[in-house]
C-alpha positions in Angstrom: 4.5 29.4 -4.4 2.9 28.4 -1.2 5.3 28.4 1.7 5.2 25.5 4.3 7.0 25.4 7.6 10.3 23.5 7.6 10.0 20.0 9.1 13.2 18.3 8.3 14.6 17.5 11.8 14.2 13.8 11.0 16.9 14.1 8.4 19.5 14.7 11.2 19.3 11.0 12.1 22.4 9.0 11.3 22.1 7.6 7.7 21.6 3.9 7.5 24.2 3.5 4.8 27.7 4.6 5.6 28.6 5.1 1.9 27.4 8.7 1.8 30.5 9.8 3.7 32.5 9.1 0.6 30.7 11.8 -1.4 32.4 15.2 -1.8 30.5 18.3 -0.4 27.8 19.7 -2.7 28.8 22.4 -5.1 27.9 26.0 -4.3 24.7 27.1 -6.1 23.3 23.6 -6.2 19.6 23.5 -7.0 18.8 19.9 -7.8 20.0 16.4 -6.9 19.1 13.6 -9.3 19.0 10.2 -7.7 19.3 6.9 -9.7 19.0 3.5 -8.1 20.9 0.8 -10.1 21.1 -2.9 -9.7 22.6 -5.0 -12.5 22.0 -2.3 -15.2 25.2 -2.8 -17.2 23.2 -2.8 -20.5 21.3 0.4 -19.9 23.0 2.6 -17.3 25.3 4.4 -19.8 22.3 5.6 -21.8 20.6 6.8 -18.7 23.6 8.9 -17.5 24.3 10.3 -21.0 20.7 11.6 -21.1 21.2 13.3 -17.7 24.5 14.8 -18.8 22.8 16.2 -21.9 20.2 18.3 -20.1 19.4 21.7 -21.6 18.4 24.7 -19.6 18.5 22.9 -16.3 19.3 24.5 -13.0 22.6 23.6 -11.4 22.4 19.9 -10.5 24.4 16.8 -9.7 23.6 13.1 -10.1 24.0 10.5 -7.3 23.8 6.9 -8.6 23.7 4.1 -6.1 24.8 0.7 -7.5 23.6 -1.8 -4.9 24.2 -5.6 -4.8 25.4 -5.7 -8.4 26.8 -8.8 -10.0 27.8 -7.1 -13.3 29.7 -4.1 -14.4 27.1 -1.5 -13.6 29.3 0.6 -11.4 32.4 0.5 -13.7 30.3 1.5 -16.7 28.6 4.3 -14.7 32.0 5.6 -13.6 33.3 5.7 -17.1 30.2 7.6 -18.2 30.6 10.0 -15.3 34.2 10.6 -16.3 33.3 11.3 -19.9 30.7 13.9 -19.0 31.2 17.6 -18.5 29.3 19.2 -15.6 27.0 18.2 -14.0 28.9 16.3 -11.5 28.1 12.6 -11.2 28.7 10.6 -8.1 28.8 6.8 -8.4 28.5 5.0 -5.1 28.6 1.2 -4.6 27.0 -0.6 -1.7 26.3 -4.2 -0.6 23.0 -4.0 1.3 21.9 -6.9 3.6 19.2 -9.0 1.9 16.4 -7.8 4.2 16.8 -4.3 2.9 17.9 -5.0 -0.7 14.7 -3.7 -2.2 13.8 -0.6 -4.2 11.9 1.0 -1.3 15.0 1.0 0.9 17.3 2.1 -1.8 15.2 4.9 -3.2 14.6 6.2 0.3 18.3 6.2 1.1 19.1 8.0 -2.1 16.3 10.7 -1.7 17.2 11.2 2.0 20.8 11.9 1.1 19.7 14.2 -1.7 17.7 16.2 0.8 20.6 16.4 3.1 22.9 17.6 0.3 20.4 20.3 -0.7 20.2 21.5 2.9 24.0 21.6 3.2 24.1 23.6 0.0 21.6 26.1 1.4 19.2 25.2 -1.4 15.9 25.8 0.4 14.2 26.2 -2.9 15.9 23.1 -4.4 14.4 19.8 -5.5 15.1 16.1 -5.7 14.6 14.4 -9.1 14.3 10.6 -9.3 14.7 8.4 -12.3 15.8 4.9 -13.0 18.9 3.3 -14.6 16.9 1.8 -17.4 15.3 5.1 -18.3 16.3 7.8 -20.7 15.0 11.3 -19.8 14.2 13.9 -22.4 16.8 16.7 -22.9 14.6 19.3 -21.1 13.5 16.9 -18.3 15.0 18.9 -15.5 14.1 22.3 -17.0 10.5 21.2 -17.4 10.3 19.8 -13.8 11.8 23.1 -12.5 9.1 25.1 -14.3 6.3 23.0 -12.9 7.7 23.2 -9.3 8.2 26.9 -9.5 4.4 27.1 -10.4 3.6 25.9 -6.9 3.4 22.1 -7.1 5.1 20.2 -4.3 5.9 17.3 -6.6 5.8 16.5 -10.3 5.1 13.2 -11.9 6.4 12.9 -15.5 4.9 11.1 -18.4 6.5 7.7 -18.7 6.6 6.2 -22.2 7.7 2.7 -22.9 10.6 1.7 -25.2 9.1 -1.2 -27.2 12.5 -2.5 -28.1 12.6 -5.4 -27.5 8.8 -5.6 -27.4 7.2 -7.4 -24.4 4.6 -9.0 -26.7 1.6 -7.7 -28.5 -0.8 -8.8 -25.8 1.1 -6.9 -23.0 1.3 -3.7 -25.1 -2.4 -3.9 -26.0 -3.4 -4.3 -22.3 -1.0 -1.5 -21.3 -2.6 0.9 -23.9 -6.1 0.0 -22.6 -5.0 0.5 -19.0 -3.6 3.9 -19.8 -6.6 4.9 -21.8 -8.9 4.1 -18.8 -6.6 6.1 -16.5 -6.5 9.1 -18.8 -10.3 9.0 -19.2 -10.7 9.1 -15.4 -8.2 12.0 -15.2 -10.0 13.9 -17.9 -13.4 13.6 -16.2 -11.8 14.6 -12.8 -10.2 17.6 -14.4 -13.7 18.8 -15.6 -15.7 18.0 -12.4 -13.0 19.0 -9.9 -10.4 21.3 -11.7 -7.2 21.7 -9.8 -5.3 25.0 -10.1 -1.9 23.4 -9.7 -2.7 20.3 -11.8 -4.7 21.6 -14.8 -5.6 19.8 -18.0 -3.8 18.6 -20.0 -2.3 16.2 -17.5 -1.9 12.5 -17.1 -2.1 9.8 -14.4 1.5 8.9 -13.6 3.7 9.7 -10.6 6.4 7.0 -10.5 10.1 6.7 -9.7 11.2 6.8 -13.3 10.2 10.4 -13.3 9.3 12.0 -10.0 10.5 15.5 -8.9 9.9 16.7 -5.3 10.5 20.1 -3.7 12.9 19.8 -0.8 10.4 21.3 1.6 7.6 19.0 0.5 9.9 16.0 0.9 10.8 17.0 4.4 7.2 17.8 5.4 6.1 14.4 4.1 8.7 12.6 6.2 10.5 11.2 3.2 9.9 8.0 1.4 7.6 5.7 3.6 9.2 2.4 4.6 7.7 0.0 2.1 9.4 -2.7 0.0 7.9 -1.6 -3.3 5.5 1.0 -4.8 7.5 3.5 -2.7 7.0 6.2 -5.3 3.2 6.0 -5.0 3.5 5.9 -1.2 5.7 9.1 -1.2 3.2 10.9 -3.5 0.4 10.0 -1.1 2.5 11.3 1.9 3.1 14.6 0.0 -0.6 15.0 -0.6 -1.4 14.3 3.0 1.1 17.0 4.0 -0.9 19.5 2.1 1.1 19.8 -1.2 -0.3 19.6 -4.7 1.1 17.1 -7.2 1.4 18.0 -10.8 1.2 15.3 -13.5 2.8 17.1 -16.3 2.8 16.1 -20.0 5.7 18.4 -20.7 8.0 16.2 -18.4 8.8 13.1 -20.4 11.0 10.0 -20.1 11.3 6.7 -21.9 11.8 3.5 -19.9 12.5 -0.1 -20.9 9.7 -2.6 -21.6 11.6 -5.5 -20.1 9.8 -8.3 -18.3 12.7 -9.1 -15.8 12.4 -6.0 -13.6 14.4 -5.3 -10.4 11.5 -4.4 -8.2 9.1 -7.0 -6.8 6.2 -4.9 -8.1 6.5 -2.3 -10.8 6.2 -1.7 -14.6 8.1 -4.9 -15.5 6.0 -7.0 -13.1 2.8 -5.4 -14.6 4.0 -6.1 -18.2 4.8 -9.7 -17.3 1.3 -10.1 -15.8 -0.2 -8.7 -19.0 2.0 -10.9 -21.2 0.9 -14.0 -19.3 -2.7 -13.1 -19.9 -2.2 -13.1 -23.7 -4.2 -9.9 -24.3 -7.4 -11.0 -22.6 -8.1 -8.9 -19.5 -11.1 -6.9 -18.3 -10.6 -6.3 -14.6 -13.3 -4.9 -12.3 -13.0 -1.2 -11.7 -15.1 1.7 -10.4 -18.2 2.5 -12.5 -18.2 5.7 -14.4 -21.1 7.3 -12.6 -19.5 6.5 -9.2 -16.3 8.2 -10.3 -18.3 11.3 -11.3 -20.1 11.3 -8.0 -16.8 11.0 -6.1 -15.1 13.8 -8.0 -18.2 16.0 -7.4 -17.9 15.3 -3.7 -14.2 16.0 -3.8 -14.7 19.3 -5.5 -17.3 20.4 -2.9 -15.1 19.3 0.0 -12.1 21.1 -1.6 -14.0 24.4 -2.0 -15.3 24.1 1.6 -12.0 23.2 3.2 -11.1 23.9 6.0 -14.8 24.3 6.9 -15.6 20.7 8.0 -19.3 21.2 8.4 -20.1 19.9 4.9 -21.4 16.3 5.0 -21.1 14.4 1.7 -20.9 10.9 3.1 -24.4 9.7 1.9 -23.5 10.2 -1.8 -20.4 8.1 -1.3 -21.9 5.3 0.7 -20.3 6.5 4.0 -22.5 6.8 7.1 -22.6 10.3 8.8 -20.7 9.3 12.0 -17.9 7.7 10.0 -17.7 10.8 7.7 -17.3 13.0 10.7 -14.5 10.8 12.0 -12.6 10.9 8.7 -13.0 14.6 8.1 -12.3 15.7 11.7 -9.3 13.5 12.0 -7.5 15.0 9.0 -5.1 17.9 9.2 -5.2 18.7 5.5 -7.7 18.4 2.6 -5.3 15.8 1.0 -5.3 13.6 4.1 -9.1 13.9 4.4 -9.8 12.9 0.8 -7.4 10.0 1.0 -9.2 8.6 4.0 -12.6 9.2 2.4 -11.5 7.6 -0.9 -10.3 4.5 0.9 -13.5 4.2 2.9 -15.8 4.6 -0.2 -13.7 2.0 -2.1 -14.2 -0.5 0.7 -17.9 0.2 0.7 -18.1 -0.3 -3.1 -16.1 -3.6 -2.8 -18.4 -4.8 0.0 -21.5 -4.0 -2.2 -20.0 -5.7 -5.2 -20.3 -2.4 -7.1 -17.3 -2.7 -9.4 -17.8 -3.3 -13.1 -15.6 -4.6 -16.0 -13.2 -1.9 -17.2 -14.7 -2.0 -20.7 -18.0 -0.9 -19.3 -16.5 1.8 -17.2 -14.6 3.2 -20.2 -17.8 3.3 -22.3 -19.5 5.2 -19.4 -16.6 7.6 -19.0 -16.5 8.3 -22.8 -20.3 8.8 -22.9 -20.1 11.2 -19.9 -17.5 13.3 -21.8 -19.6 13.4 -24.9 -22.7 14.5 -23.0 -20.7 16.9 -20.9 -19.8 19.1 -23.9 -21.8 22.2 -23.6 -23.5 21.1 -20.3 -22.7 21.8 -16.7 -20.3 19.1 -15.5 -21.5 16.6 -12.7 -23.7 13.7 -12.0 -26.7 15.4 -13.7 -25.1 14.4 -17.1 -25.8 10.8 -16.2 -29.3 11.7 -15.0 -29.9 13.2 -18.4 -28.8 10.0 -20.1 -30.9 7.8 -17.9 -34.0 9.9 -18.7 -33.5 8.9 -22.3 -32.2 5.3 -22.1 -31.7 2.4 -19.8 -29.4 3.0 -16.8 -27.7 -0.3 -17.1 -24.6 1.1 -18.7 -22.1 -0.2 -16.2 -23.2 -3.8 -15.8 
C-alpha cells in the first residue's frame, strides 16, 4: 500500500450539524464506518439495514444513518431494525436541516466527515468509510470485498451498482440504461488495454457512486472530504481523490442492488436519469466522443502516466491542445491525476468547439471494431490506421 502524508487538520473544524454529539464513542478496534443518508425511505430502509447487519467476513464496523427532513417513519423503522440486529452497532440520527442545505451533497459530506472523525478517534489509521443509500441492498460480502480492494492499494473503490427492476421504470428507460452502460463498459475495456492501470485492472466497470463507494481514511483526508456541491457529490469526491494522487478501483466483486424508482431524493442521480430516459420512450442517441478520439486520448494518458513526474513530454497536439496551454496544464498540476483531469477537460472543450462529437451508436460501433481489430495486434491508434487503409474512415459520422 502506498503511504501518503496525513492531511486531516480540516476535520478539526466544528461540525456543521450538532447531532453528532449524541453518538456514543467508537468501539475499540473499529475499522470501518458505513454511512447511510435517508430521507423519506420508510419503504426501503429496513431492507438496507438488514443487508448491512448480515455482512460476512467484514472487518469491525458500525453504521451511521442520518434521517434528515423526513415526513414519514424512516427513523422509527431504522431504529427498530437497529435494535433487532446483533453487532455491528447501528446509530440512527435524526436532523432537521435548513432548506438551503437539505440536499444530498451536504448530507453525505456531513456523514462522511463524521465517519472520518470517528475512525480517527478510534485510532483506525488504516480504516475506511463505506457509503451506501437507504434504497440500496448491499451484497453479503460487500464490506469484505471493499476491504480486499483497499488493502491492495486503491484509495477508493466504486462498486458495481445493479438496478432492482421491481417495479420496472418502463421498458424504454431500461433499454436506454443498458445501452448507456454498454457504451461505458466498451470505453472502459478499450482504456484497460491501451492504458492498463495496476490498481484498477480488467475486469472492471465504470461506476463510482454513493450507493457503493468505499474510501480509505487517509485518501478522504488528503482529498479534503466531499466537495461542496448540491448533487453528484460522489463523482466530485472521486475526482478529488484522484487529484490527490490516489488510485480508484472500480471492482466487479463489490456489488449492490438499488431501486429503479423515478421519484428520487437527489436533484440529479439515478432516479433523475431513469426519469429522463422514460420520458424519451426508448429513442435516444446522444452525441459522445468518437471511438478513435478515445483511443488517442487513452494512448496519450498512458504515455503521460509512464513519464510522470517528468513533465517534458508534450502530447498536446494529438489532443487538440496547443503547446503553451499543454505546458500550463501539466506544470500547474501536483499529481498525475490532477494533470490528466485538467487535460481531459481541455480536450473535451476543444472537441465541443470543433463539433467533433458523434452519435453514441456510431461511437459504440467504432469501439467494438477497435476491440475486434486489437486482438492479436499492438494496442493503440494504429489499429484504426489499419482499418482506414482497408475501408472508408467515415466510421464515426
